[in-house]
N, C-alpha and C positions, 0 to 999 in steps of 0.2 A: 135684863141687860146682859149682853154677851160678855164673856170673860176678856176678850181683847179690848173691848170698850172700857171695861172696868179698870184694866191695867193702864190704859192710856190716860183715863181720868185721874187715877192714883198718881201716875208719873207727873202729870200736869200740876196736881196739887203739891207734890214734893218740890217741884221747880218753883212754884209761886211762894211757898213757905221759905225756901232757901234764898230766893231773891229778897223777900221781905226781911229776913234775918240779916242778910248782907247789908241792905240799905240802912237798917236800924243800927247796926254795929258801926257803920261808917257814916258819912254824910254826903248828900248830894248838893253840889254847889255849881254856880255859874262861873265860867272863866272870867276873872275880873278885868283883864286888860289884854293888850296885844303883845305882851312881853314874850310869850311862848309861840307866837305865830312864826312860821306857818303850820306848826304841829297842832296847836290849839288856838282856835279863834275866839275872840271875845263873845260871851253870851252862850257858848256851848256848855252842855251839862257834863260834869265829871263826878265820879264816885271816888271820894277821898277815903282811903282805908287806913286804919291805925296799924301799919306794918313797919317792920324794920326796912329802911331804904337800902337799895343796892345801886351800884354804879349804873347809869343809864336811866334810872327811874326819874319820873317827874314827881316832885314833892310839893305839898302845900306848906308854906312857911309864914311865920310872922315877919313882916317887912322889917329888916334891920334898921331902917331909917324912920319908921312910923309904926309903933307898937299897936296902933289901933287898926292897922290894915293887914290883910293877908295877900299873898301872891303865890305864883307858881314858878319853880325853877327846876332845871335838870341836874342830877347828881353827876358830876364829872369824876369825883374821887372821894373815897372815904379812907383817909390816911394816905400816906405816900407823898408825892410831890406833883405839882401841876404847873405848866407854863402855857402861854398863849402866843401863837405866831401864825400869821397868814390866815386869819379867820378861824383857826382850829385850836382846840385845847389838846395839849399833849400830856399824857400821864406817865409816871415813872415805870408802870408795869406794862407799857406797850403804847407806842404812838398811835394816834388816830388822825387820819388825814382826810380832808375834804377831797373826794376823788370824782364825784359824778355831778355833772351839770344837769339839773332837772328842769331847766327852762325858766319860765317866769310865772309869778302869780301876783296879780294886782300891781303890775309894774315893777315888782322887785325880783332880782335874780334869786333863784332858789338852788341850793346845793345839798348834796347828801354828805353829812359829816359823820363818819362811823356808820350807824344804822338810822340816823335821824336827820330830818330835813331842817335846814336853817335858812334864814335870809342872809344874804351876803352883806358883811359890813363894808361900807364904801371907803372907810379910811383905816385900813388895818395897821399901818405903821404906827399911828399914835396910840393904838390899843395894845401893842405888844407888852407882855408881862414876862419877866424872868421867872424861873422855877421857884416856887415857894413850898415849904413843907406844910402838910395838912395833918393835924393831930388825929388820933384814932377816934376821939369823941367829937369830931367835927366833919363837915362835908364841904367840898368845894363845888359851888353851884354855878350854873350858866343859864343865860337866857338864849332861846333859839333865835330870837330877833336881836341879833348880835350888836347892832350899833344904835338900837333905840331903847335899850333897857340897861339898868345897872345890875351887876351880879358880883360874884366873888373877885372879879378883877379889881373892883373898887372896895367891896366889903371885906375881903379876905375870907378865910374859912368861916363857915357859919356853925355854931354849936348845934349838935343834934337835938338838944332840948327845944330848939326853935322850930323843928320839923313837926308839923301837925298830922302828917300822914302822907301816904303814897297815892298817886292817881292810879286807881286800879282799872277803871273803865272810863272811856270817853264816848259820849254820844254826840255826833256831829254830822256834817254834810259829806256828800261824796263829790264835792265841787272841784276836786283836784285829782289827778291820776295816781297820787301816792297815798290817798286816804280812803278808808272804808267808812261805812256808816257808824260802826262801833270799833273802837281801838281798845286794846287791853294792855296791861302792864307788860313791858318788854317787847311789844310788837314792833318789828322793824318796818321801816318805810317800804312800800311796794315799789319796785323798779318798773316804771312804765316802759312799754316797748318803744315808745317814741322819745324817750329821754335821749339827750345828745351824747351821753356816755363819754363826755370829754374829760380826759385826764388832766388834772391841774397840777 
């Protein structure tokens, strides 16, 4: 066997072992519901990794209303203060605004909020929340499917002990212009050339 072939096989072996260790340290799960659509669709596979969450991460949590159920939410803030106006969460360390109209998916308007795609909430006025403080040992969590799921607007800040891990990798479809087959932690949405780029 030639030296280049041996090196290629050795590298492939290292990659397989690394992936195996990663999967064994974390857990592979199916997205349980549509609460994080259009970022994560029900039934897609995700690797949940036992890591410290950061703002912008999608995390697996014990459902605050049902301790026998788990779900996924996005971290808006770890400490500080958060408010919600006009579909968008605003944090004390820098406002984030929905600025790009990404078209539609499944009949729902889709917008870019910060770096992540969300479904537009059809009734924003009744969902507005004044700024509340978030303790350092808690996270303010949001659903990307803004008007079809509960999140910290109702629950308040969620203790970090309820966080089971961070979604490190998503395996899904390429059925939309803003998603690839595999998404990784912190990956921003892709801006499609055909997005309306409408400032809101």
